[in-house]
C-alpha positions as CSV (number, residue, x, y, z in Angstrom):
1,M,-28.3,6.6,-34.2
2,K,-31.1,3.7,-33.2
3,W,-31.5,1.2,-35.5
4,A,-34.1,-1.7,-35.6
5,L,-34.5,-4.7,-37.9
6,I,-38.0,-6.2,-39.4
7,G,-36.8,-9.7,-40.0
8,Y,-34.4,-11.8,-37.9
9,G,-33.7,-14.7,-40.3
10,G,-30.1,-15.8,-41.9
11,M,-29.8,-12.2,-43.6
12,G,-31.5,-10.1,-40.9
13,G,-28.6,-11.9,-38.3
14,W,-26.3,-10.8,-40.8
15,H,-27.2,-7.0,-40.7
16,V,-27.1,-7.5,-36.9
17,R,-23.6,-8.6,-36.7
18,Q,-22.5,-5.8,-39.0
19,V,-24.4,-3.0,-37.1
20,K,-23.1,-4.4,-33.7
21,T,-19.7,-3.5,-34.7
22,M,-20.2,0.1,-35.4
23,P,-20.4,2.7,-33.0
24,E,-22.6,5.0,-35.0
25,F,-25.2,2.8,-34.1
26,E,-27.5,1.5,-31.0
27,I,-29.6,-1.6,-31.8
28,A,-33.1,-0.8,-30.7
29,G,-34.6,-4.3,-31.3
30,I,-35.8,-6.6,-33.7
31,W,-39.5,-7.9,-35.0
32,D,-39.9,-10.8,-36.6
33,I,-43.6,-12.6,-37.6
34,D,-42.3,-15.8,-36.1
35,P,-42.2,-16.0,-32.6
36,A,-39.2,-18.4,-32.6
37,R,-37.2,-16.3,-34.2
38,C,-38.3,-13.4,-31.7
39,E,-37.4,-15.6,-28.8
40,A,-34.1,-16.6,-30.8
41,A,-33.2,-12.7,-30.5
42,R,-33.9,-12.5,-27.3
43,A,-31.6,-15.3,-26.3
44,A,-29.0,-13.6,-28.1
45,G,-29.4,-10.5,-26.0
46,L,-31.6,-8.3,-28.5
47,H,-34.8,-6.7,-27.5
48,A,-37.9,-8.0,-29.6
49,Y,-40.6,-5.9,-30.2
50,A,-44.2,-7.5,-29.3
51,S,-45.5,-6.6,-33.1
52,Q,-44.4,-4.4,-36.0
53,E,-46.8,-1.9,-35.0
54,E,-44.9,-1.6,-31.4
55,L,-41.4,-1.4,-33.5
56,L,-42.7,1.5,-35.6
57,A,-44.3,3.6,-32.9
58,D,-40.9,3.4,-31.0
59,P,-39.9,7.3,-31.4
60,S,-36.3,6.8,-30.8
61,V,-35.9,4.1,-33.9
62,E,-34.5,6.2,-36.9
63,L,-33.7,3.9,-39.3
64,V,-35.2,0.3,-40.0
65,T,-33.7,-2.4,-42.2
66,I,-36.3,-4.9,-43.7
67,A,-35.2,-8.2,-44.4
68,I,-38.1,-10.3,-45.3
69,P,-39.6,-12.4,-48.3
70,N,-39.3,-10.2,-51.5
71,D,-43.2,-10.1,-51.7
72,Q,-43.6,-8.5,-48.5
73,H,-41.2,-5.3,-49.2
74,L,-43.7,-3.1,-50.5
75,P,-46.3,-2.7,-47.7
76,V,-43.6,-2.6,-44.9
77,T,-41.3,-0.2,-46.4
78,C,-44.4,1.9,-46.8
79,A,-45.6,1.3,-43.6
80,C,-42.2,2.3,-42.1
81,L,-41.8,5.3,-44.2
82,R,-45.1,6.5,-43.0
83,A,-44.2,6.2,-39.6
84,G,-41.4,8.4,-39.8
85,K,-38.6,5.8,-40.2
86,N,-35.9,5.9,-42.8
87,V,-35.4,2.6,-44.6
88,I,-32.9,0.1,-45.8
89,C,-34.9,-2.6,-47.7
90,E,-33.0,-5.8,-48.9
91,K,-32.8,-6.5,-52.3
92,P,-34.7,-7.2,-54.6
93,V,-36.6,-4.3,-53.4
94,A,-39.8,-5.4,-55.0
95,L,-41.6,-7.3,-57.6
96,S,-42.0,-4.5,-60.2
97,S,-41.0,-1.3,-61.3
98,D,-44.5,0.1,-60.2
99,E,-43.9,-1.2,-56.8
100,V,-40.2,0.5,-56.7
101,Q,-42.2,3.9,-57.7
102,E,-44.4,3.6,-55.4
103,M,-41.8,3.1,-52.8
104,I,-40.0,6.2,-54.0
105,D,-43.1,8.4,-54.1
106,V,-43.7,7.7,-50.5
107,S,-40.0,8.3,-49.5
108,R,-40.5,11.8,-51.2
109,E,-43.8,12.2,-49.7
110,T,-42.6,11.7,-46.2
111,G,-39.0,13.3,-46.6
112,R,-37.7,10.0,-45.5
113,I,-34.6,8.1,-46.7
114,F,-35.5,5.1,-48.6
115,T,-32.6,3.0,-50.1
116,V,-31.9,-0.7,-50.8
117,H,-29.0,-3.1,-49.7
118,Q,-26.8,-3.5,-52.6
119,N,-24.0,-5.0,-50.5
120,R,-22.5,-6.4,-53.4
121,R,-20.9,-3.1,-54.6
122,W,-18.4,-3.7,-51.7
123,D,-17.4,-7.2,-53.0
124,E,-13.6,-6.9,-53.7
125,D,-13.5,-8.9,-56.9
126,Y,-16.0,-6.0,-58.4
127,L,-13.8,-3.4,-57.0
128,T,-11.1,-4.7,-58.5
129,V,-12.7,-4.9,-62.2
130,K,-14.1,-1.4,-61.4
131,R,-10.4,-0.3,-60.8
132,I,-9.2,-2.4,-64.0
133,L,-11.7,-0.3,-66.2
134,Q,-11.1,2.8,-64.4
135,E,-7.3,2.7,-65.2
136,N,-7.8,1.5,-68.9
137,A,-5.8,-1.0,-68.1
138,L,-6.8,-3.1,-71.0
139,G,-7.5,-0.4,-73.5
140,K,-11.0,-0.3,-74.9
141,V,-13.2,-2.6,-73.3
142,F,-15.5,-4.5,-75.5
143,R,-16.7,-7.6,-73.5
144,I,-17.5,-8.0,-70.0
145,E,-18.4,-11.6,-68.4
146,S,-19.8,-11.7,-64.8
147,R,-21.1,-15.0,-63.5
148,V,-21.8,-16.9,-60.3
149,H,-22.1,-20.7,-60.5
150,G,-23.4,-22.9,-57.6
151,S,-24.5,-26.5,-57.6
152,R,-27.3,-27.0,-54.8
153,G,-30.3,-25.5,-56.6
154,V,-32.5,-22.8,-55.2
155,P,-33.0,-22.7,-51.6
156,G,-36.0,-24.6,-50.7
157,D,-37.8,-21.8,-49.0
158,W,-40.0,-18.6,-50.1
159,R,-37.2,-18.3,-52.8
160,N,-38.3,-21.0,-54.8
161,T,-41.8,-19.7,-55.4
162,K,-43.0,-17.2,-57.8
163,R,-45.7,-15.6,-55.8
164,Q,-43.1,-14.6,-53.2
165,G,-40.3,-13.4,-55.7
166,G,-38.2,-16.0,-55.6
167,G,-35.8,-17.3,-58.8
168,M,-32.0,-16.3,-59.5
169,I,-32.8,-13.4,-61.6
170,L,-34.5,-11.5,-58.6
171,D,-32.1,-13.2,-55.9
172,W,-28.5,-13.1,-57.5
173,G,-29.4,-11.4,-60.8
174,V,-30.1,-8.2,-59.2
175,H,-26.6,-8.1,-57.4
176,L,-24.7,-8.7,-60.8
177,L,-26.8,-6.5,-62.8
178,D,-26.5,-3.5,-60.3
179,Q,-22.6,-4.3,-60.7
180,I,-22.6,-4.0,-64.3
181,L,-24.8,-1.0,-64.6
182,Q,-22.0,0.8,-61.8
183,L,-19.2,-0.4,-64.5
184,V,-20.6,0.9,-67.7
185,D,-21.9,4.4,-67.7
186,E,-24.0,4.2,-70.8
187,P,-27.6,3.1,-71.7
188,I,-28.2,-0.4,-72.7
189,V,-29.9,-0.6,-76.2
190,S,-30.7,-4.2,-76.4
191,V,-31.5,-7.4,-73.9
192,H,-31.5,-11.2,-74.6
193,C,-32.0,-13.7,-71.8
194,E,-32.3,-17.3,-71.6
195,V,-33.6,-18.9,-68.3
196,Q,-33.2,-22.5,-66.9
197,H,-35.4,-24.7,-65.0
198,V,-33.3,-27.5,-64.1
199,T,-34.3,-28.6,-60.6
200,N,-37.3,-26.0,-60.4
201,D,-40.3,-25.6,-62.7
202,E,-42.2,-22.6,-61.0
203,V,-39.2,-20.1,-60.8
204,D,-35.7,-19.8,-62.9
205,D,-32.8,-21.7,-61.1
206,G,-30.3,-20.1,-63.8
207,F,-30.1,-17.4,-66.4
208,I,-27.9,-16.4,-69.1
209,C,-28.3,-12.8,-70.6
210,Q,-26.7,-10.5,-72.9
211,L,-26.8,-6.7,-72.6
212,T,-25.6,-4.6,-75.5
213,F,-24.9,-1.0,-74.9
214,G,-24.9,2.0,-77.0
215,S,-21.1,2.0,-77.9
216,G,-21.4,-1.5,-78.8
217,L,-20.0,-3.1,-75.5
218,V,-21.4,-6.5,-74.6
219,A,-22.0,-7.6,-70.8
220,H,-22.5,-11.3,-70.6
221,V,-24.2,-12.0,-67.0
222,E,-25.0,-15.6,-66.0
223,V,-26.1,-17.2,-62.8
224,G,-26.6,-21.0,-62.6
225,T,-27.4,-23.3,-59.8
226,S,-26.4,-26.5,-61.5
227,H,-22.7,-26.4,-62.1
228,F,-20.4,-28.7,-60.7
229,I,-17.4,-27.0,-62.3
230,S,-17.8,-23.4,-62.2
231,L,-16.5,-20.8,-64.9
232,P,-14.5,-17.6,-64.0
233,R,-16.2,-15.2,-61.8
234,W,-15.0,-12.5,-64.3
235,Y,-13.7,-12.6,-67.8
236,V,-13.0,-9.1,-69.2
237,L,-11.6,-8.3,-72.7
238,G,-10.0,-5.3,-74.3
239,E,-8.0,-4.3,-77.3
240,N,-4.5,-4.5,-75.6
241,G,-5.7,-7.5,-73.0
242,S,-7.5,-9.7,-70.8
243,C,-8.5,-10.2,-67.2
244,Q,-9.6,-13.3,-65.7
245,I,-10.9,-13.6,-62.0
246,D,-11.7,-17.0,-60.9
247,D,-13.6,-16.6,-57.7
248,F,-14.7,-14.4,-54.9
249,A,-11.1,-15.1,-53.6
250,L,-9.4,-13.1,-56.4
251,H,-7.5,-15.9,-58.1
252,G,-6.6,-14.6,-61.2
253,R,-4.5,-12.7,-63.5
254,I,-4.1,-9.8,-66.4
255,V,-2.5,-10.6,-69.5
256,K,-1.5,-7.6,-71.8
257,V,0.3,-7.4,-75.2
258,S,3.9,-6.2,-74.9
259,D,5.0,-6.2,-78.5
260,W,2.2,-5.7,-81.2
261,E,4.7,-5.7,-84.1
262,K,5.6,-9.7,-83.9
263,R,2.4,-11.2,-85.0
264,D,3.9,-14.5,-86.2
265,A,3.3,-17.8,-84.3
266,V,4.0,-21.4,-84.5
267,P,1.4,-23.1,-85.7
268,V,-0.9,-25.8,-83.4
269,V,-1.3,-29.1,-84.8
270,T,-4.7,-30.8,-83.8
271,A,-5.6,-34.1,-84.2
272,A,-7.6,-33.4,-87.3
273,G,-5.3,-30.2,-88.8
274,L,-3.5,-27.3,-88.1
275,T,-4.3,-23.6,-86.9
276,K,-2.2,-20.3,-87.0
277,T,-5.2,-18.1,-86.4
278,M,-5.5,-19.8,-82.6
279,A,-1.7,-20.6,-82.0
280,P,-1.1,-18.8,-78.9
281,R,1.3,-15.7,-78.7
282,T,4.8,-16.1,-78.3
283,E,5.9,-15.2,-74.8
284,D,8.0,-12.4,-75.9
285,T,5.0,-10.5,-77.1
286,I,2.8,-10.9,-74.0
287,K,3.3,-9.9,-70.1
288,T,1.0,-11.3,-67.2
289,Y,0.5,-9.1,-64.3
290,P,-1.1,-9.7,-61.0
291,L,-4.7,-8.4,-60.0
292,P,-4.6,-4.9,-58.3
293,E,-5.1,-5.1,-54.5
294,V,-8.4,-3.4,-53.6
295,K,-10.1,-3.7,-50.1
296,S,-13.6,-2.6,-48.8
297,D,-15.2,-2.1,-45.8
298,V,-18.9,-3.4,-46.5
299,R,-19.8,-1.1,-43.2
300,D,-19.3,2.1,-45.5
301,Y,-22.6,1.2,-46.8
302,Y,-24.3,1.7,-43.4
303,R,-21.8,4.8,-42.6
304,N,-23.4,6.1,-45.8
305,V,-26.9,5.5,-45.0
306,A,-26.5,7.4,-41.6
307,R,-24.7,10.4,-43.0
308,A,-27.4,10.7,-45.6
309,V,-30.2,10.5,-43.0
310,R,-28.0,13.7,-41.1
311,G,-28.1,15.3,-44.4
312,E,-24.3,15.0,-44.7
313,E,-24.0,13.4,-48.0
314,K,-26.3,11.9,-50.7
315,Q,-27.0,8.2,-50.6
316,I,-25.0,5.8,-52.5
317,V,-27.7,3.7,-53.7
318,T,-30.1,6.1,-55.5
319,H,-33.8,6.1,-56.3
320,A,-32.9,6.3,-59.9
321,Q,-30.5,3.1,-59.6
322,I,-32.9,1.3,-58.0
323,L,-35.6,1.9,-60.7
324,R,-33.1,1.1,-63.3
325,A,-32.0,-2.2,-62.2
326,M,-35.9,-3.3,-61.3
327,K,-36.8,-2.0,-65.2
328,L,-33.4,-4.3,-66.6
329,M,-34.6,-7.2,-64.8
330,E,-38.1,-6.9,-66.1
331,A,-36.6,-6.7,-69.7
332,L,-34.9,-10.0,-68.7
333,F,-37.9,-11.5,-68.0
334,R,-39.9,-10.3,-70.9
335,S,-36.8,-11.5,-73.2
336,A,-37.3,-15.0,-71.8
337,E,-40.9,-15.4,-71.9
338,D,-41.1,-14.1,-75.6
339,D,-37.8,-15.7,-76.3
340,C,-36.9,-12.6,-78.2
341,V,-34.3,-9.6,-78.3
342,V,-35.8,-6.7,-76.3
343,H,-34.9,-3.5,-77.8
344,T,-34.8,-0.8,-75.2
345,R,-32.9,2.2,-73.7
346,I,-32.7,1.6,-70.2
């Protein structure tokens, strides 16, 4: 399948490197609005089209990946679809659910595949949590915490401008929220979000949100860019145990109850008193387990899109999922702006 790229920046280069390793694809070329990036592509042995129009007029190109600033996703996606191309758009796919719906409508009108590059569904830390939940390893889960922490602020490019769709809710929140929506198959009934402006006044450079699902399960989702000590990437609480994953490298453990009958504990003495309630369990009533090993190949995303174009299987990242994630991010913005809990059914 002949593939082309619009936007040969950092993420665009990542797409090229992935596709280069896949015999299912042949790279037709790239287009970037910046002549220097086109020249860089030529220096790397890639064909650079003279314009976006030339790329879209190439009848051999079946699939186009769009990796450009967020505010340009809508017009470029629709132009590609109307030119008869199937489209992978980088995340966040749009700046509103209305824009997402317009893309979906054009996809249906043209009969072309339109999907979003939700590549973090192939992160092995996420897939490990997914397996733990699927295997009911912790019993009934009542809380899931998912976070990423950095200490460099918002990147100093278009990502720190509101007009171009910058900020951490749209940049990293879209990943973490999409993962939560894949882990919990229930409607969200309430949303509360607080945003941070530590290093940037125009867009959020961090946020903390709480999502409450219909069953009462709570998901805590957090992104921060001014954290010099990071909290665990995942922290999952169930009736029979807890799971902690410290980082993307999968350092962590599972701790489960082995004996519910032995509830007694030696009180902990603090500087100002003692507590039995918060005393740790004795070693003979708990057991520690390693995290299950889950391997992935992110190129399976591209393989799925190719098969969906051929009609061989359904696309993994669906229109309904794309629209739901966008509506959830809108609820986060609304909650933060109005300083309230948003009661909804997403």
